[in-house]
N, C-alpha and C positions, 0 to 999 in steps of 0.2 A: 635581594632583600636579605639583610643580615638576620641571623637568629637572635635578635636583641629585645630587651624589655620594651623599648620605645616602639619597635615594630608590632610587638604583640598588643601593645595598648592602642596603637592606630587601628590594627584589625579589629579589636574588640569594638572600638567606636563604630567603625563602618558596619560591622555585623549587626550591631544594635539598631543602626539606621535602616537596614534592609528589612527590619520588621515593622517599621513605621508605617502606619496606614496612609500617610500623606504622601502622594506620588512625588511631590516636589522635594521631599526629604529622601524617599526610598529610592528613586531612579538614579540620582547621582551617586549614591552609595553602591548600587548594583554596577553602574558604569565603572566606578573606581575599582571594584574587585575584578571585573572583567579586564580592566587595563593591566592589573598587576598579576594576573594568574599565569603569565608566561615567565614570571621571575623565578630565579633559583630560590629554593628554600621555602617558597609560598606554601606548598602542601605541608611541609614540616612545621611551619608556624601554626597551621590550622590543627595538626595533630597535637602540638604542644598546648594549644588553647583548650582542646577538648579534654585533655588530661589534667591541666593545672588551673584552669580558671575556676574561680569561686562561685561564679553565677551559673546556675543550672541552664538558664535559657541560652546563655552564650555557648555552653558545651553542646547542647543540642543543635543550635544554629550552626556551630562549626562542623558538627559531624554531618549534617545535612549538606552544607556547603562543600565539604570535602568529598562526600559520595558523588555529588553532581559534577564536581571538578574531575574526578577519576573516570566518570562516565563519559564526559565529553573528550577528555584528552589522553587517556591512557593508551587507547589503541593507536599504534603507529601506522598511519595509512601508507607510509613508506614512499616509494618513488612515484606513486600514482598522482599525488596532488602537491605540487610544489607550493600552491598557495597556503597549504595548511602546514605550517612548520610544526616540528615535534615540540610541543610546549613543555614537556617534563623532562629535565635533564637526567642523564644516566644515574648521577650521584643521588639525585632525589628518589629515583626508582628503586635503587638499592636500599636507600635508607627506609623508605615506605615498607618494602617487603620485609626488612629485618624487624621492624617494630610494630607492624599492624596487628599480628595475631595475638601477642601478649597483651597489647593495649585493648583489642577487642574483647578479650576474655576477662579483663579486670574492670570493664566498664559496666555501668547500670544497663538494664535491659534496653531501654530507649535508644541508647547510643550503640549498644551491641549490635542492634538490628541494622543501623545504618552501616557500621564498619563491616559487618558480615556481608552486606550487599556489595560494599566496596571490594572486599577480598574476592568475592565471586566474579566481579567485572574484571579484576586484574587476573584472576585465575583463568578466565575464559581466553585471554591473550597469552598469558605467560606459563600457565600450567600444562604439562609437566616440564617442558624443556627449559624454560628460563626460571623455574621456581621448583626445583627438584625436592627441596626439603620441606615443602608446605605440608605434605601428607604426614611425614614422620613427626613433625612438630605438633600436628593436630592429634594423631593417635596416641602420642605420648601423654597427652592431657587427660585421656580417658582414665588413666591411673590415678588421677588427682582425688577422686571420690567426691569432689565438689560439683554438685549438680548444676550450679550456675555456670561453672566452667564448661562442663560436659554439654550442656544445652547450646552453649555458645559454639562449641565445636560442631555439634550436630546440625545446627542451624546453618552454619557456614557450608558444611559438607552438602547439606540439602540444596543450597542455592547454587552450589558448584556443580553438583551431579545432576540436577533436574533436566539439564539440557540433553541428557542421553535419552530422554523420552521423545524428542523430536528431531534428533539429528539423522541425516542420511548415513547409511552404512558406509564405512571406508575403512582402509587398513589403519590410518591414523587413529580413528575412533577405537577400533578394536585394541589397538596397542595401548591407548590411554586407559581404556576400561580394564583391561588385563592388569595393568600397573596398579590401578586403584583397588581392584579386587584382591590382589596379592597382599597389598599393605592393609587394607581396610576391613575385608569380609570377616576374618576370624575375630579381630577385636570388637567388631559391631555385634557379632553373635554372641560373644561372651558378655558384652555390655547388656544385650537384650535379656540374656538368662539372668544376670545379676540384678537387673532392674525388676524382673518379674518377681524374684525372690523377695527384693526389698518391698515390693508392693504387698506381699503376704505379711512380712514382718510389720509393716507400718499401716496395716489394714484399718486401723482405727485413729490414724492421725491424718486430719483432713489436709493440713498444709503441706506435709511430706508427700501425700498422694497427688496433690496437684502438680508438684515439681516432677514427680516420677511419671505421671501420665503425659505430661508435656514431652518428656523424653521419649516415652513409647510412641507418641504420634510421630515425632521426628524419625525415629528408627524405622516405623512402618513405612514412611515416605521414602526414606533411603532404600529399603528393601525394594520398593516399586521401581525406583530409578535404576538401581543396579541390576535388576532382572528384566528390564524392559526390552533391551536389544535382542538378548539371547538368554537361554537358561544356563548360568555359569555352573561349572562342575562342583564348585564349592557349595553353592546353594542346593544343588541336587543331592549331594551327599548329606547335607544337613537339613533336608526337608522335613524330617520327622520333628526335629527341634522347633523349627519355625511354624509349622502348620498346626502342631498339637497346641502350641502357646497361642498362636492366632485364634484357633477354635475355642480355647477356654476363655480368651479375652471377649470373644463375641458373646459368649453366654453370661459373662460376669455382670453382676449388678451390685453397686455399692452405693448405699444411701448418702454416704459422705460426698459422692461425686455428683449427686443429682442437683440440678439448679432449679431455682424458682422462676428464673426468666424464661418466658414462653417464646421470646424471639430468637435469643442468642444460643447457638449450640454450645453445649458444655464439652468438657475434655472427653468424657466417655462417649458421646455421640461422635465426636471428630475421630476418635481412635477406631470406633466400630465402622465408621464410613470408610476410612483408609483400608481397613482390613477387607471389607467387602471389595474395594477396588483391586486389591492384591489378589484376592480369590478369583476375581473376574479375569484378571491378567493371566493367571496360570491356567484357568478353565479354558480360555480361548486360545492361548499360544502354546501351552505345554501340557495339553489334555491328557496325553498318554502317562506322563510321569505323575500327573495330579490325580489320576483316576482313583487310587485308593482313598484319597481324602474327600473327594467330591461329595459322596451322599451325605456325609455328616455336615458338610458346609451348606448344602441344600437345605437340610433340616433345620440347621441353626438359623439360617438366614430367613426361612420361611416363618419360623416361630417369632423371629424378630419383627417381621412385617406385620404379622397378625397381632402382636401385642404393643405395637408403638402407636402412640396417639397422633391426633392430627395437628398438634401444636407446630408452629413455624421452626422451632429449634431442631425438630427432628427431620426437616426437609431434605438435608444432604444425605443423612443416614438412609432414609426411606429411598430416595431416588438412586443412590449407589447400590442399595440392596436389590431394588427392582432391576437395575442395570445388570447386576450379577445374574439374576434369573433369566434376563433377555438374552444375555450372552451364552448362557448354558442351553436354552431351549432352541437356539439356531443351530447347534452342533448335531450333525446326524447321529453320532453314537450316544447321545444323551436323550435321544427322542423318546426311548421307552419310559423315561421318568415322568412324561407328560401325557402318555397316550390315553390314559384312562379318562372316560367322559367326566367322572366325578372329580378327578384332579383338575381338569380344565374348568369346570363349573366353579370349583372352590377357588381357583386362581382369579376367575373373572369376578366372582362375588366378594372375595375378601381382600384382593390386593388391587385389581385394576379399578373397578367402579368406585370404591372409597377414595382412591387417589386421583380420581378425575373430578372430584366434586370442587365447585367453586367455594373457597372457604371465606370466612370473614377477612382473613389477612389479604386474600386476593382482591376482594371488594375494596378494601382500604387502599391497596396499591392502585387499583383501577381509577379510584377517585382522587387520591392525594399525591401519588407519585407516579403519574401517567407516563412520564418519560421512560422511567425504568421498566414499567409494565410493557410498554410498546417495544422496548429493546429486547426484552425477554421473549415477547409472544411473536413479534414480527420478524426479528433479525435472527432468531434462533440461538439467542445467548441464554436460553432458559435450560441450559444443559442440567443444571442442578435442580430443576423443578420436578415436583411429583408427577405433575400432568405429563411432562415431557418423557420421563421414564416410563410411565404406564403406557404412553403412546408407543414407545419403543418396543415394549413387552408385547403389545398387541401385534405389532408387525412381526416380531420374532416368532410368536405362536402361529401366525398365519403362514408362515413358511411351510410348515408341515401339516397344519391342522386348520386350513382356511375355511372349509366347510362347517365343521363342528363349531369353531369360534364365532364365525358369522352367525350361525344359527343361535348360539346362546345370547349373543349380544343384541341380535334383532329383538328378542324377547324383552331385554332390558330397555332398549330404545323405546319400543312401543309403550311399555308400562311408564316410563319416565314422561313421555309425551302426554299420555292420558292423565298422570297426576297434574301435569302443567295446565291442561285443558280444563280440569275441575276448578282450579283457582289461580289464574295466571299471576296476579299481583303478589301472591304468597309463594307460589311454587315455580317461579321463573328459573330457579337454579337447576330444577330437574331438566328443563328444556336445554339449558346451557350445557349440562353433562351429556345429554342425548346428542347434541350437535358435535361435541368434542369426540364422542364415541364413534359416530358415523365417520367423521373426518379421519380419526386413527385407523379405523377399520378399512376405509376405502383407499387410503394413500399408501401405495407400496413404495414409490420412489418419488422424490421431490427435489427440485432445484430452485434456488433464489430467483433465477432468471425466468424459468417457464412454469412454476407452479408445479402441480402434480404432473409426472410424466408417465407414471403407470398406475392404473386404478384396479381395485378388486372388482372383478366382473359380477360378483354376487350382490352388489349394493347398486340400487337404481339412484344415480346422483341427480338426474333431472327431476324425477319424481319428487324426491325429498326437497329439492330446491323449490319446485312450484308449490308443494303443499305446506311446507314448514319455514322456508326461509323468506320467500317473497311476501307473504302476508305481514311479517314483521316489518319489513322495509316499506311496505305501501301504507302502513298505518298513518293517520293524519298527523299525529304529533311525533316530531323527530326526537323529543327528549324523553319519551317513556321507555322503560326497560333499556338502558343504554348498553348493558352488557350483551343483551340478545341482539341489539342492532350491530354491535361490534362483531358478534359471532357471525351474523348473517353476511356482513360486508366481507369478513375474512373468508367465508365459504366461497363467495363469488371469486375472491382473489386466488384462493388455493385451486379451486377445480375450474378455473377459466378456460382450460383446454378440453374439459369434458362437457361443459354445459354448452348446449347449441348457441350458435351466434344470435339468433333471434331473441333468446332469453337475455343475452348479454346487453343487446340493444335496448330492451325493455328495462334493464336495470340501470342504464346510464342516468336517466332523469332522477331515479331514486337516489342514486349516489350523489348526484349534484345537489339534491335536496339536503342530503344528510351533511353537506359541508357546513350547514348552518347549526348543527347540533351544538349544545353547549359542552357536552362532554368532549374533553381533549382527545380521548382514545377514539371516540366515534368520528369526529370530523377528520382526524389524522388517518384513520383507516379508509374513510371515503376518499380522501385525496390520494392515498397510496394505491387504492384499488383502481381508480381512474387512470393514474400514471401507468399502472401494470397493463390495463386493457389497451391503452393507446400504444403500447409498444408491441402488442402481439402481432405476429406475421401472418398474412393469409396466403393465398396462391401467389405464385410468381414474386415473391418477397416484397410485396407492398404491404402497407399496414392492414390488418384484418378490419378494423373500423375506419372508414374513409372520412375525409373532410366533408364530403357531401352528406354523409349520414349524420354527421354532427351538426350540420348548418342550423337546424332549429333550436339547438341548445347553446350556440356560441355566447350570446349575451349573458344568459343566466349562469353559465359555467364560469366565465371570467368574473362576473360580478361576485359570485359566491366564493370563488378562490381567494380573491383579494379581500373580501369580507372576513374570510376565515382567518386571516393574518391579524385581524384586529380583536379576535376573540381572546379573552384571558388565558394566558399560558401558552399562546401560540404565536407570539409576535415574530419568533424566529424559528418557525416550525419547518425543518427541512423537507418534510414529506409534501407540505403544501407548495413550498417553492419549487420542488421537483416536479410537481404536477403542473405548475404554471408553465415552466419550461417545456415539458412534454406537450401541453396543450398548444402552445405556440408552434411547436415543431410540427404537430399533426395538422393544425388548422391553416398554416401558412397565410395566404393573402386574406382569408376570412377575417383575420384579427385586425387588418389595417384600419377599419372605421374606429376601432376602439384604442388605437396606439396613443393618441394624445393623452387620455385619461390613465392608460396603463404606464406610460413612461414617467408620468409625474408621480404615480404611486411608487414606482420602482425606485426613482431617485430620492424621494422622501425617505424610503426604507433604507436605501444605501447611506444616506446622510445619518440616519439615526443609529445604525449598526457600526458605522466607522468610528463612532465614539468609544466604542468598546467591543472589538469583534471577538466573539466567543464561540461561534458555531461555524466551523470551517465548511461543512457541506452546505449549510444554508446559504453562506456567502457565495460559494461556487455556483450553485444553481441560480442565484440572483444575478450574477455577472453573465452567465450562459443566457438568461431570459433577456438581459439588456442587448446582448449581441443578436439574439434572434429578432428582436424588435427592429433593431437597425437593418440587419439583412434583409428581412422580408419587406420592410418599408421601401428601402432604398433600391430594391430589386425592381419594384414597380415604378418608383419615382426617385431617380438618382439625386434630384435637387433637394430631397428631404433631409440630406445629411446635415445641413446647416441648422435645422431645428433640433436635431439630436445634440449637436455640439452645444447649442445654447443651453439646452436642458442639463447636460452633464458637466459641462466644463467647470461650472462654479463648484460642484461637489468635488470634482477631480482635483482642482486647485487646493481645495481644503485638505484632502487626503495627502497630497504631495507635501504641502506645507507642514502639516502636523506629523509627517513621517509614519503614516499608519502602515507599518512594515508588511502586515498580512495582505493589504489591498493593493499596494504599489505594483506588483507584477500583473495583477489583473487590469489595473488602469492603463498600463502600457499596452496591454493586448487590445483593449477596446479602442484606444487611441490609434493603434495600427490599423484596426478594422476601418475606423472612420477616415483616416487619412488615405487609405487605399481606394476609398470610394470616390475621392476627388479625382477628376479626370485631367484637369489642367494644372495650374500653379498651386503651390502650397499657400493656404491662407496665412495672413500675417500672425494670427493668434498662435499658429504652430511654430513660426520662425522665432517668435519671442521666447518660446520654450527651448529651442534647440540648444543654446549654450549650456543650459542647466543639465541636459541629458549627458553631457560629457564630464561632469563633475565626478572625480574619482571616488568619492564616498558612495555613490549609487552603485558603482561596479564592485564594491567590496562584498556585496551580498549575493551569494550564489543564485538565490531565487530571482534575482532581478535580470540576470544576464540574458537568458533566452529571449524574454519579451522586449528588452531593451535593444538587443541587437536587431530584432525584427522591426522595431520602431524606426531605428535609424536606417534600415534598409528601405523602409516606406518613404522616409525623408528623401533618400538617394534617388528612389525610383521617380518620385513626383516632383522633386524640386532640386535636382543636381546643379542646374544652371543658377538657380537662385542662391544656393550655398556658394558656388563658385564666385558669383558676382557680389553678393551682399554679406556674406560670411566666411570670406576666404581666410580670415585669420583663424577660423575654427578648424581648418583642415589639419593642422598639426595635432589638434585635441582629438580629432577623429582617429587619426593614425596612432595616437598614443593608446587609445582604447584598444585598437587592433594589436599593438605591441604587448600590452598587458594580458590579453586573451591568449595570444600565441605562446606565451611563456608557460601556459598551464596546460598539462595533459588532459585535464578534464574538460577545459573550455576552448582548446585550440580550433576545434571545428566551427565554433561560433565566430572566432577571429577570422577564419576564412570566409565565412558567409558575408562578414562585413566587408572584407577586402574585395571579394568578387563584385559585391555591389558598387564599391567605389571604382573599380577598374571598368565595370560595364557602363555605368552612368555619368561619372564625372567627366567634364570636358578634358580632353588629354593634356591641354597646356596647364590646367589648374593642379595636376599631380606630377608634372614632369619632373620638378626638382626633388621629389621624394622617391622616384621610382627605384633607383639604384639602392637606396637605404632599405626599402621594403624587401628586396631580394637578399641583401646582406643579412637582415634579421632572420629571414627564413632559413638561409644556409647555417647561420649560427645555431638555431634550434635543431636543425638536421644533424649538425655535428655533435651536439650535446646530448639529445635524447631523441632518437628516431623511433617512432611507433607506427604501426600499421595505419592507424587512424589518421596520423599526420601526413604520411605518405600519400594516402588516398586523396585527402584534401589538397595537398601540394600538387599532385598531378592535375586535378581539375583546375586549379588555379593557373598553372603555367599554360595549359591548353586554352583556357579562357583569354588570357593575356595575348596568346598567339592569335587567336580569332579577332580580338579587338584591335591589336596593334601591328599584326602581320608577323610571319614566321622570321623575316629578317631582323626585325626589331628584337625579337626574343633572342635570336643568336647573338645579336650585337650587345644586348644588355648583360647576358652571361659572360661573354668574352671580355667585356670592359671591367668586370670584377676581377678576373683572373683569366689569363690567356688559356685557351682550349677548354675552358670550363663548360661550354656548351656540349662538347663530345662527352665529357665525363658524365653530365646530367643525363644524356641520352643513354650512355653504356651502362651507368650504374643504377639509374633510377627508372627512367621511362621504360626502357625495353624489359628489365626483369620484373617490374612491379605493376605494369599496366593492368594485368589480369586481375588485380585485386580491386579495381574500381567497381562500385556496385551502383545501382540506380539507373533507370532509363536515360534521365536527362544528363546525369554525370558522364555516362558512357558515350553519349552523342557529343557532348562537349569535347571529350578526349579524342573521339574519332575524328571530328572535324579539324581539331587542332593539329593532330599528328599528320592528317592528309595535307594540311598546309605546309608543315615541316618538310614533308616528303616532295611536295610539288611547287612550292613557292618560295624555296630558300636556296638560292644559287650555291652558297658554300657547300650544300649537301651533295652537289653534282660534280664539283671540281676542286675539292681540297681533301685533306686527310679524312674529313668527316664522311667522305663517300663510302668508306668500308662499312659505315653503320646504316646505309641506306636500306639494304635488303633485311638485316635483323629488325629494323624498326618497322618495315612493311610487314614482315612476318608477324611481329608482335601485334600489330593492328588487325591482321586477319584473325590472329588468336583472340582479340578482344571481341571480334564479331562472332566467332564460331565456337570457341572453347567454353566450358562452364567456368563461372566465376571462381576465383581462388579465395576461399573465405576462411583459410587457415590463419590463426592468431598464435604468435610465439608464446609459450607458456608463461613467461614472466609478465605478459601484457594483458591480463584479464581486468577490465576496467572496472573501477567502482562506479556506482551509480552516483548522480549528483546528489540524490537524497542521502547518500551515506556519508557525505563529508561532514565531519564533526563541527561543533561549534554552534553559536546561536543563529541558526539559519532559518529563514522561512523558506520551505521547499517551493518549487515552482510548480504550479498546476496548469496544465495546458487546458484552455477553453476550447471544447470541441466546436463550438458555434462561432469561434473567432478564427477558425482555421483558415490557413492561407493557401490559395491554390498554387500548385507546383508551377514554378516559373521557368520557362525555357529560353535562355538567352540567345540560342541559335534560331529558335523559332522557325518561321517559314523559309528563312534563308536556305536551309537544307532540310528536306523531309526525309530522305533515305540516305544515310551516311555511306552505305555500300555503293550506291549508284553514284553518290558524290565523289567517292574515291576513283571509281572507274573513269568518270568524266574528267577528273583532275589529271589522272595519269595520261589520258588521251591528249589532253592539252599540252601536257609536259613533253610528251613523245613527239607532238607536232613541232614544238620548239627545238627539240634536239633529237632528230630522227635516228633510230638504231640503238641509241644509248640505253634506253629503258629496257628494250626487248633483250639485248645482249645480257644486261645484268640479271633480268629475271631467268633467262634460260640457263645461266650458269650456276646461279647460287640459290635461288628460292626452291624450298623443299616441294615435292611433287603435290602433296595434299593441298598446301597453301596455294600452289599454282592452279590447281583445279577450281578451288573456291574463287580465285581471282577471275578466271576465264568466265566463270558463272556471272560474277558482277558485270564484266565487260559486255556479256551477252544481254543481260537485263537492261543495261544502259544503251544497248544498240551502238556500241562504239568499238573501235579496235586500235591497237597500238601500232605506231609506225616504226 
């Protein structure tokens, strides 16, 4: 694309159309942009537009498009994925890096943020090696005195350096951080001091203060990132400057920076929150160096906590401040600060209890923003909530003072419960806080999978459960006190390992009943609790709760779960769908009587959500539930597969016709499962679909490849003869798919899966004419890019070929491509690499194949190939007896399929559509070692004396010993 006005105009029009709410206008525009993004100058046209366009909306749209383009395409995946070409040419890369920093600094804030993100994405790949002048260019801008520019630099530096907070330690990382510190630490410290001074100078100028405090927040964040991995010498030497100023900022209060907004944190709160984080970092990691400053920070943060109000805008500040105290009280040498009973009482009374209260804002979230509430409360994304921080502080204090803290809180819990009992409808929040306190006191260690794994011995959890939790759940009306109901259900969920099994069994009907609650939080928690209980393991690894114990509740459980999906706000509730899946999995054949109604409801739901799939987890569990219905029913009655096909195929056809990308990989997996259920021929409905599965466009999407390969394998397993007779013209298409997959390092193993099925199942005459071409393609790939994964798959394939067509056929096809090729393959590939093969079935295939080459291939006994006979036998005994060679050359660490850039729907494997491992050798050979002994015996009978003399002169002693063991076990001897 030329950098011309005409192209700028075209791009402007298409960008406008991508903002159109009408999909008929928007989608073609998105497709057009996708089609041109590989063209040279495309990113430069976008940058020109965001600099020169007269329309603000186009500038913003161009900046977002540019950032997303960089996100998708900047990373060069390199030699690993040939299918993903490098979409940004070198000249564009150079031009982008030369222009982006000045452009970002001169842009308005909205665009500056997008470009700053783009710089950090480029920086992640190119900095420092391929972009050495980035830092100097940024640091030089500190001198400008223009805070719009300075904040742009700080924002970019923050997004560039924040990865230091979660990178693993490595020499490259240390080298990079050192480089950054050398260039950046001193200018940052000077900027920090200068900004603080300017804050005093402009103490009465609100607009100046806003800009300066935005800078201070970014500086404090940079301080955190640069100090996270280790304490840099520079910051240790300048600790006085940083800590004195941080401390005075913590105690600063300026009326001009206070906001009226009760929800949104202001600059002052954000800055103080970050300083609490910085202090906690030093207290945890560098406590020795930080010790002189610690007492004054504890005092300042304590005062901050006691004087800060309950408004939502202070949540982050309060939670970070409490987290600071939590991190300090856990360190043995700060223990003395908290030992005094009065101090503990004061912390409990003034910090913990007030911050555990259920506030109006929490109530609002519970009722109106339940999804966010659940995410925070159940999934632990409540890192920044006051409750979570208070809970962490309780755990921290219990480390050294469990007895006194439990004593103080028991008093609070009792008085809160008494308050509640006086007037439940008014005082229910007291009970909520009491339950929360008990939970945080009792839980010492917790995991998502198992709930509480370690509990405080001083708290009687079962007694509390029976006296205070069960009565709420037993009450006749499921809709009163929804918050307390949710607390009660969460209590069961968290302490499921501590509460006795009989209490859990008594709770199950109560939980099933609460699936009908109107409150989204309550019926979601009920579903989640049931799902967690159903996964608990009892003795000998069976489920703790058995299908027999659930028998009385099956009907009401299934009815209420599906009814819950019709409640307002829960039509795509992933917790309910996961509970449906888990119930099917636990109940197994008990659900068969209900399947007709269940599958109807699931297909209706599938049809509804396929119009606009937006909840990936929900969709995944829905398909898992469909697979379970099929498996459980067809296990009892294989004929039932037809009724599932009737129910599902209409919806599946619609999904495939409308190209619902998110669902297509799932549809292929369910179809494979159904097709594998057929015992005889392939039904005609499947054969009609077969040609469509070979269309190249389906194979362009990475997410389609694994399920499509499996589906084609199912076609080959069930209907190879039908394909050979009725669809022989499709065999080249099938091999075309193999050819495409084999060319890609990410998907070559999938190509081999397909090829192995073709070799194993197709009638030999139907693939005769293509065989030589298949081998030539494989050799070309071996020559161009040989990888460990490819070699392993190649070895399995040639041995499978040998088993299927005979060792002589294998030798003949190799030597027909090039004379003496068979010997080269044995010498250069099979003998040195066979140890790399992994997997039971794969090893068995290779063992049986090599045995055939040794004992059923005449040229191995009387041509120049004979010299390879002993090395090959030795390699085979090595495959049996030596550990697997799992070394991978350095240049070959594979990217995950998920990592391939571009507009890809990732493939998600359905656990309940899983395929049994298929053994093509099967019963033909049970024990490959004995099979080798028997085959050698047969060979020695045919040519007496030859085998024994070769063995005695050349085979190494250890291998010979193993071989004698095999012969003994097989009760045969060599002649």
